[in-house]
C-alpha positions in Angstrom: 37.4 54.7 -25.7 40.1 52.8 -27.5 38.3 49.5 -27.0 35.0 51.1 -28.3 36.7 52.5 -31.4 38.3 49.1 -32.1 34.9 47.4 -31.9 33.3 49.9 -34.1 36.1 49.5 -36.7 35.7 45.8 -36.6 32.0 46.0 -37.2 32.5 48.3 -40.1 34.9 45.9 -41.7 33.0 42.8 -40.9 30.8 42.6 -44.0 33.8 43.1 -46.3 36.0 40.7 -44.4 33.4 37.9 -44.6 32.1 38.6 -48.1 32.5 35.7 -50.4 35.2 36.2 -53.1 33.5 35.8 -56.4 35.2 34.2 -59.4 36.2 36.2 -62.5 35.1 34.2 -65.5 36.9 34.8 -68.8 33.5 34.7 -70.6 29.9 34.6 -69.5 27.1 33.6 -71.8 23.6 34.7 -70.6 20.8 32.8 -72.5 17.3 34.0 -71.9 14.2 31.9 -72.4 10.5 32.8 -72.3 7.3 32.6 -70.3 7.6 29.3 -68.4 7.3 28.8 -64.7 9.7 26.7 -62.7 7.4 23.7 -62.4 6.8 23.7 -66.2 10.6 23.2 -66.8 11.8 21.1 -63.9 9.2 18.3 -63.7 9.1 14.5 -64.1 8.1 14.8 -67.8 11.4 16.5 -68.5 13.8 14.3 -66.6 15.5 13.4 -69.9 15.7 16.9 -71.2 18.9 18.7 -72.1 17.9 21.5 -69.6 17.7 19.0 -66.8 21.1 17.6 -67.9 22.6 21.1 -67.7 21.1 21.6 -64.3 22.9 18.5 -63.1 26.2 19.9 -64.3 25.8 23.1 -62.3 23.7 24.9 -59.8 19.9 25.1 -60.1 18.2 27.9 -58.2 14.8 26.9 -56.9 13.8 30.3 -55.7 14.6 32.5 -58.7 12.1 35.2 -59.8 11.3 37.6 -62.6 10.6 41.1 -61.4 7.6 42.1 -63.5 5.2 41.2 -66.3 5.2 41.2 -69.3 8.4 40.2 -70.9 10.1 43.5 -71.8 10.5 45.0 -68.3 12.3 41.8 -67.2 14.9 42.1 -70.0 15.5 45.7 -69.2 15.9 44.9 -65.5 18.5 42.2 -66.2 20.4 44.5 -68.5 20.1 47.9 -66.8 19.0 47.4 -63.2 15.7 49.0 -63.9 12.5 48.4 -65.8 12.9 51.9 -67.1 9.2 52.6 -66.2 8.1 50.1 -69.0 5.0 48.2 -68.2 4.2 46.7 -71.6 5.9 45.1 -74.6 5.7 48.4 -76.6 8.4 49.3 -79.2 10.5 51.3 -79.7 12.2 52.8 -76.7 15.4 54.9 -76.4 17.3 55.2 -73.1 20.5 57.0 -72.1 21.3 55.6 -68.6 24.0 53.1 -67.5 23.7 49.4 -68.2 25.7 46.3 -68.1 27.4 47.0 -71.5 28.4 50.5 -70.6 29.8 49.3 -67.3 31.9 46.7 -69.0 33.1 49.1 -71.7 34.1 51.7 -69.1 36.4 49.1 -67.6 37.9 48.1 -70.9 35.9 44.9 -71.1 33.4 43.9 -73.8 29.8 43.0 -74.4 27.6 41.8 -77.3 24.0 40.7 -77.8 23.3 37.9 -80.3 19.6 37.8 -81.3 18.3 35.0 -83.5 16.5 36.1 -86.7 17.6 39.7 -86.3 17.5 40.9 -89.9 20.8 42.7 -89.9 23.5 43.9 -87.5 22.1 47.0 -85.7 18.6 46.6 -87.1 16.2 48.6 -84.9 12.9 47.3 -86.3 10.3 46.2 -83.8 9.8 42.7 -85.3 10.9 40.5 -88.2 9.5 37.0 -88.4 10.1 35.3 -85.1 12.5 38.1 -83.9 11.0 40.7 -81.5 12.9 43.8 -80.4 11.1 43.7 -77.0 13.4 40.8 -76.1 16.6 42.6 -77.2 17.4 45.2 -74.6 20.7 46.4 -76.1 18.7 47.9 -79.0 17.2 50.5 -76.7 20.5 52.1 -76.0 21.8 51.9 -79.5 22.8 55.3 -80.8 22.7 56.9 -77.4 25.2 54.9 -75.4 26.0 51.8 -77.4 27.2 51.2 -81.0 25.2 49.3 -83.6 28.0 46.7 -83.8 27.0 45.5 -80.4 23.5 44.5 -81.6 24.4 41.3 -83.5 22.6 38.5 -85.2 22.9 35.0 -83.8 24.4 34.1 -87.1 27.4 36.3 -85.9 27.9 34.1 -82.8 31.5 32.9 -83.1 32.4 29.2 -83.5 35.7 30.0 -81.9 34.4 30.8 -78.4 37.6 32.5 -77.4 36.4 35.3 -79.6 33.3 35.9 -77.5 33.1 39.2 -75.5 33.5 39.2 -71.8 29.7 39.0 -71.4 27.3 38.1 -74.1 23.5 37.8 -74.2 22.0 35.2 -76.5 18.4 35.7 -77.4 16.7 32.8 -79.2 13.7 33.9 -81.4 10.1 33.2 -80.4 10.1 29.9 -82.1 13.0 28.6 -80.1 12.6 30.3 -76.7 9.4 28.6 -75.6 7.3 31.8 -76.3 5.7 30.4 -79.5 7.5 27.0 -79.8 7.4 24.0 -77.6 9.6 23.0 -74.7 11.0 20.2 -76.9 12.0 22.6 -79.7 13.7 25.0 -77.3 15.4 22.2 -75.5 16.8 20.8 -78.8 17.9 24.4 -79.7 19.9 24.6 -76.5 21.4 21.2 -77.1 22.6 22.2 -80.5 23.8 25.8 -79.9 24.7 26.0 -76.2 26.1 22.6 -75.2 29.3 23.1 -77.3 29.9 26.3 -75.4 29.3 24.7 -72.0 31.8 21.9 -72.9 34.3 24.5 -73.9 33.5 26.7 -70.8 34.6 23.9 -68.4 38.1 23.9 -70.0 38.3 27.7 -70.3 37.2 29.3 -67.0 33.9 30.4 -68.5 30.3 30.4 -67.4 26.7 29.8 -68.7 23.8 31.5 -67.1 20.5 30.1 -68.4 17.3 31.9 -67.2 13.8 32.8 -68.1 12.3 36.3 -68.3 9.1 35.5 -66.5 6.7 32.7 -65.6 3.3 31.9 -67.2 1.5 34.0 -64.6 0.7 31.1 -62.3 3.8 30.6 -60.1 4.3 34.0 -58.5 6.9 34.7 -61.3 9.1 31.9 -60.1 11.4 30.8 -63.0 14.4 28.5 -63.6 17.9 30.0 -63.4 20.9 27.8 -63.6 24.6 28.4 -63.6 27.0 26.0 -65.3 30.8 26.2 -65.4 34.0 25.1 -63.7 33.7 27.8 -61.0 30.2 26.6 -59.9 29.4 23.8 -57.5 26.9 21.1 -58.5 23.5 21.0 -56.7 20.6 23.2 -55.9 20.3 26.5 -54.1 17.2 27.9 -52.3 18.5 31.4 -52.0 16.1 34.0 -53.3 17.4 35.6 -56.5 15.9 37.7 -59.3 17.1 39.5 -62.4 18.7 42.2 -60.2 20.7 39.6 -58.3 22.0 38.1 -61.5 23.0 41.6 -62.8 24.7 42.4 -59.5 26.6 39.1 -59.8 27.8 39.9 -63.3 29.0 43.3 -62.2 30.7 42.0 -59.1 32.6 39.4 -61.2 34.5 42.2 -62.8 34.5 44.7 -59.9 32.1 47.0 -61.7 29.9 49.5 -59.9 26.3 48.4 -59.2 23.6 49.8 -61.4 20.1 50.8 -60.5 18.2 48.3 -58.3 21.2 45.9 -58.4 22.7 48.2 -55.7 20.2 46.8 -53.3 20.5 43.2 -54.5 23.0 40.7 -53.1 25.3 38.9 -55.5 24.8 35.2 -55.8 26.7 33.5 -53.0 27.5 30.0 -51.6 27.6 28.3 -55.0 31.2 29.0 -56.0 34.1 26.5 -56.0 37.0 27.5 -53.9 39.9 28.8 -55.9 
């Protein structure tokens, strides 16, 4: 009986004992692009792109997937672990459940969303020029669980990156996220606005996650996701991930409880530098 109990105890502990220890970045910047499949981004025509250069500096996931179509449910999934029953790009919505920001705030950490062309801090309009609220998930919890001060313009993005919150979403507008504009325009935007952060991140224990919401409807929703920072190995990974996996990883970085469908997702593993 004692031997049996010992074996059972060992089996119960085994997953925890062999689980990979995740890093704890000081800051994570999550940049979300639009509506391009993996092969549209990572191809011979784009070998000299800034995105390809970023991929070489970190880990490129070759089996990364959106969870739905169209855009809005994917942003909601990444932010809250649920599509919230949304099946369109309709606006507005108001939700009260848990999300990445509430989880961080409950632990004394911080979050902010920086949306390009947002007319004003806390604006809840559905669109303004190239800004679309459907791409700004934090707005759907504003006033119920989250303050307006968390719903920021990209113009509020700090030049001193040490002033960034623990986790930040950056949402380029539709001219610069490949939705309406070209690959080249979005690539140049990333080079201008994200490269300085990446260079800083390597010196300050911080991380970039660059991902796409969904594909163009032709690649089974396979998208590019890449991680760049000092805690990440360089190379490619064929592990299957999706927006719930990314959310679970963000939560596990800071020992936060899993939310929604992220409870059934595995955090990203096998790509972290030993520390």
